[in-house]
Residue, then its C-alpha position, 0 to 999 in steps of 0.5 A: m728158638e731158632d733151633r726148634e724152628d729150624r727142626t720143625e719148619h719142614a718136618q712132616a707129620s706122619p701120613r696118618v696124622r696128616e690125613r687126620v688134620r686134612t680131613s678135619f680141615d675140609n670138614q670145616g665151613l669157614m676155611p673153605h668158605l674163605g679160600a684157605r688151604l693147608t700147606h704144611v702139617g708137621p709135628g706141632r706146626v701147621h701152615i695155612v695159606l689164604p689168597a688175598r681176594r675181594e671177598v676177604t678184604q675190608q673197605h681199604g683193600y687189606v685182608h680183613a683182620g677177622a680173615t687174618s685171626a680165623i687162619a691164625d687160630t686155626a693153624g694153632g688149633y691143628a698144630a696142637l691136634t698133631l701132638f694128640d691121639e686120635d681120641s682127642e680134639v681141641l678147642t680154643v680157650e682164648y687167643k690174643i692177636n696183634l695186627l702189626a701191618p696192614a695185610a696188603c699182599d698177594h696171600l697170607e700164610a699163618i703159621g701155628t707152632v705148639l710152644k707148650s703141650g700139656r695133658t689138658l691145655t696147650v699154648c701156641l705161637l701165632e704168626v701171620y705173614g703177608v707174602e708177595n708172589g716174588g717171595e717177599r715176606k712181612l710179618v703182619a700179625n702175631g699172637q698167642q693162643t691157648l687150647i683145651r684138649v677134649n674127647r672126640p665127639n661120637t657124632p659129627a656136627g651137623 
């Protein structure tokens, strides 16, 4: 698995795919509301960063599991989308996330990586790291996700 990660960690998707993913991401309501941003769009791999702010914390000051899960789910969905044609979209069928440590950090980085892309279903690995400004990283959550490929709707959601 390390060989695949080494190849995909820094590879960039084509400009057309990156623009498609960025446009879709910008059209979401939740990600901008949380303050999340795309930082990498590669073939089968997407990174999303979420700054730790009071608005995304729980009562003990850690980044809330809901925010952690949301960026993980979104990173996996867009990772899958990078491998599909322009007439396709994705929807999450299911995901399981394990919260491994409290998210006490400067920001979170969610990484979605396609494990298996199929004609109908795609499976992704989800990882969320707590990152300090000095660069120290700690895995705070991981999981797996199944997505379904659907035809792109003709009209945008309102």
